[in-house]
N, C-alpha and C positions, 0 to 999 in steps of 0.2 A: 649643775650650774643653774643659778637663778638669774635669768636675763634682767629681771626687774631690778636687781641689786646693782646692775651695771649701767642702767640708763642715766642719761644726763638729767639735770634738774629741769631743763627746759621742756622735757617731754610732759611735765605736769600741765603745761599750757597747750598741748596738742589735743585737739578734739576732732572726732569724726565729723565729716560734713553731713549734715542732715539731708542736704540736697543730693549728694552723691549716693547716700543710702537709698533715697527715694527713686533715683533714676532706674533702679532695677525693676520697679513696678511698671515702668512704661512698656515692658515686654510681657508682663503677666496678665491676668484677667482683671486687673484693676485699671479703672480710668484714672490717669495721673494728670493732675494739674501741678505737679511738683517741680520738675527740673525746668530750667529756662532754655529749652531746646527749640531750635527753629523747626518749621514744617519741612519735612524731607523733600516735599515736592518742589521747594524753592531752590534746591541745589542745582546749579547749572551743569548737570552730569555730562551732557553731550559735549559742551564746550570744554569741560575739564578733561574728558577723554582725549579730545583732539590735542589739547595743550600738553598732556602727559606724553603723548606720542611724539609731538614736536620737540619737546625738551630732551627726550632720550635720543632723538635723532640729531638735533642741532648742537647741543653741548652737553653730552652725557658725562664727560669727565668732570666738568665743573659742577654739575648738579649732584653727582654722586660722591663728591669729595668733601672733606672737611672744609669749613669756610671761616671767614673772619668773624670775630665775636659780635661786632656791631651790626653785621648783616651784609648781604650781597649789595655791592655798591649801586648797581643798576636798579635794584628794587627800592633802595632808599631814595634814589632820584625820582622814581615813579610815585612813591608815597608822598614825597614833597610836592610834586605836581598835583596829585590827587587831593591832597589836603588844602592846597590853595584854591583849586578850581571848584571843589565841592563844598568846603567848609570855610573858605576865606582865611585860612591859616597860612601866612607866609613864613616859610622855613627853608632850611638848606639841608642837604644830606648829612652833613656833619652834626646836625642837631637831632638826628634820628638814630635810634637803636631798635633792631627787630628782636622781638621776644617770642617765647613759646606761649602764645596767647597773652592776653592782658593780665591773666592771673600771675604769670611770672613777673610782670612789672610790679605788681603789688608786693610780691615777695622781695624783689630787689629794693623797693622802698624801705621795707623793714630792715633788710641787711645793711643798707647804706646809712639810714638816718636815725633809727630808733635804738636808744639805750634804755635800760630799765628805769621806769619812773618818768620818762619823757611824755609829753602830752601830744596826743593826736586828736584833733577835733573833727567830728564827722556830723553829717546829718543824722537825725534820729527819728525813724529807723534808717538803716543803710544796708549796703550789700554785705550779706552774711559772710561770704568767703574772704572779703577784705579784713574783717575783724578776725576771722580764723587765721589768716596769714600773719597778722601783726601781733596777736596775743602771745606768740612764742617769744617775742622780743620784750615782753612785759612792759608795755607802755601804760600810761594812764589814759584811758579812752574817755573822751568827753563828748556827749551828744548835744546837738542843737536842734530844737523842735522845728517842725515843718508846718506850713499851712497849705492852702490850695495853690499858692504861688511859689512853693519850694521852701528852701531853708529860710528861716526868719533872720535876716542879716542884722537887724537891731539887737536881737538876743545874742547873735554871734559876737558882735562888738562888745556888748556888756560882758560876755563870757571871757573874751580875750583880755579886757581890762582887769577883771577879777583874777584871772590866772597870772597875769603879769605882776599884779600886786602881791600875789602869793610867792612870787619868785619862780614860777613854773617855767620849764623849757618847752615851748611850743614848737614842734617840729614841722607840722604842716596842717592845713585844713583840707579835708577830703570831701569832694562833692561829685555827685552824678547829676548834673544840672538839667539834663534833657531826658524826658521819659524815665524818670528815676526808678531804680530798682531798690526797694520793692513796690513803691507807691504808684509809679507811672506818671507822676506829676512833673511839670516842667517849670524851672525857675524863670521868672520874667527877665526881660532885658535890663530893666532898671535895677533889679536886685543883683544881676551879674556885675553891672558897673559898680554898684555899692560894695559888693564883695571885694572887688579889686581895690577900691578906695580904702577899705579896712586893711587889706593886705599891704598896701603901700604905707598906710599910716603906722602900722605896727611891724612892718618889715617881715611879713609872713610868706612862706611858700604855700601855693595852692596846688593841689592835685586834682585835675579834672579828668574823671573817668567817663568816656564817651562811646559806649557800645551801641546806643539806641537812637541817636539823633537821625539815623538813616530812615527811621520809621516813625515820623511824625504824621498823625492823622488829621490834625487840625491846622488851620492857617495861622500858625503862631510864628511870628517873626523874631527869632532869637539867633544870636551868634555864639559860637563856642567862646568860652571865657578866654581861651588861648588866643583867639583872633583879636581880642580887645587888649591883650597884655602888652604894655609898653615897656615894662622893665624886666622882662624875661624871668618872671617869678612863677609862672604857671608850668607845671609838669603835666603834659597832656597824654592820656592813654587811649588807644583805640584798638580795634581788633577786626580780623577778617572772618571771625567765627559766625557772625550774624549776617554778613553780606556776601560770603563766598561759600565756605563750608567749615563747620566747627571741627571736623575730624583732622584738619590740617594743623590745628593748634598754632596759629600765627597771629601775633599782635605787634604793636609798635608803640614807642614812646617818642614824643617830641619835647625837647627841653633844652636848656642852655648847655653849651658844650662841656662845662665842668660837671654837671649832673650826668651827662652821657658818658663821660670818662669814668666816673665812679661806678655807674651801672655796668659799664664794659668790664671793669676790673672784678666786680662782684659776680658777674655772669660767667667769667672765665672759669672760676672755681665751681660754679654751679653745673654747667652743662657744655662748656666750650663755645658752642654756637647753636643757633636755631637751624633746623634741618635745611641744608642747601637745596635739596630736591623740592621741598615745599615752597621755599622762597622763589625759586625759578618758576614754579607753577603759578604762584600768585602774581609774579612779575608779568607773565604773559597774559594773565587774566586782566590786569590793569591796562596793559598795552592794547589789548584787543577790545577794550571797553565792555568786557563781560559784566563787570560789577554794575556799572551805571545803566547798562541796558536792562539788567534784571531787577533793579531796585523798584521801579514803578509797579511791577507785578507783585513783588513781595509786599510792598506797602499797602496795596489795595487788598490783598488777601488778608493781611493781618488786621486791617481796619474792619473788614467784614467779620472776622473771628472775634475781635473785641466787641463789636456790636452784638454778635450772637450771644456772647457770655453776659453782657449787660442786660440783654432782653431776658435771658434765662434767670438771672438773678432777680430781676423785677417780677418775673412770673412766679417763681417758686419760693423765694426766701420769706421766712416768717417775720413778723414785726420784731424790731430790736436789732436787726442786722443792717449794717450800712457798708458802703463800698465806694472806692474812688472811681472816677471816670477818667481813665488814663488818656493823656494827650498823645501817646505813642508808645512804642516799645513792645513789651511782651507780657506785662503783668497787671493784675487788678489786686488791690489791697483791700481786704474785707475785715470788718470788725463785728464780732458777735456779742451777745449780752455778757455783762461782766462776770456772771457766775459760771461761765463756761471757760475752761482751760483747754485751748485748742490742741495741746499735746495729748490730753486724755481723749479729746474728741477724735483726733486722728486715729487712735487705736480702734475705736468703734467704727469710724468711717471706713477703714480698710477691711476690718474683719467681717463686719456685718453688711456694709453697703458697697464695698468694692470701689471706693473712690479715695484718692489721695491728694494731699496739698502740703504746703510747708507751713508749720506753725510759726507764728510771728515773733515769739520771744527772742529767738536768736538774732534777729535783725536790729535789736536794741542794744546799746553798749552795756547796759546794766541788766538786760534780759528781764526787765520788770513788767512788761506788758504781756499778759497771759491770754488775752481774748482776741487775738488778731491772726490773720493767715494771709499767705500770698498764693494767688491763683494764676497759673500760666495758661494763656489762651492760644498760643501760637502752635504748640505741638499737637494737641488733640484735634480730631476731626470735628466738623460741625455737629454731627450726630452725638459724638462723645461729649462735646461741650454741653449740649442740652440735657442729655441723660445724666452726665456727671453732676451738674448743678442740681438737678432734681434729686439725685441720691444724697448729695451733700445737705440739701435743705431738710430732707427727712432725718438725717443724722442730727442736725442742729435742733430740730423740733423735739427729738427724743432725749436731748441732753438735759 
């Protein structure tokens, strides 16, 4: 039997995640700037241990049972409170669905909204795993360039006009406006308002992916786009992975009730429900203020790590290499001279210099940029940051 003869046509659009492949290097003798992993020292292990014990004592039957697809009711209430107090997003539990990380939310977006040929507009570059999730549904991916202030909304509007004139079906605009992945840049408040104006004018959905706003290092005054949304057209995604523990794989979506109903239906066939046990643990984490108490420490640590990587880049990198100064988050986006293909550079960097990164081509909708890379500064130690950047600079000099 040839399994390949039995595969569906959509498998042609399934590609291995370069980030997932690179994660294995984090445990080898390679200094990895690859995966977007938090620093393990930030996990509130003692608090989680107490919470796990309490959950198993206080309501084990609820925690270990199947649950509702939309999520534990008490957790959705706590997420609503947390979203309003921390981010200024006023919402109700019925507007929230709990997901298996925000990655599942990206998959649900594809399942619910995308038909072959539909247009999805994104920042360019953008989160590589979002593109990976949606390509299975065969959309037409259209990228809008960024500058130091985030997505250029004037170009977005021109793009929307052109696409509408062509008769294209635009399903949504996807943005990571705060400490963007992969660039680390943050969209200004004025551009957020302008984006909503464009969405209103052309009746567009906006998907706001917000894993990193908890870690802003600069005194930037911005609101989540969802907090500015007056017509309920923003679908907001966030996650506990960066602020609690990624191993729990828990995220959430805030959207209008119709979107939540469709996500609920799609999720039923996908995995029935997010782990009840995990939900009750995070519920107690929010109730006990574990998340908010831990955030200042995490933010301060990540700022020092960002600064350490920026200093190492300044010290070791040869002429012709440039990089962003991220306002927050977990990543620095670097560009090398045009003659260097970072996919080829990666092979040399790993084999000869024992340092890894994510090549930049996969973050672009057309994979056209060959000389960029994403560097994670949150997972490696301070010593690894300095030594890894030194090694990377040597690899670039030899390319």
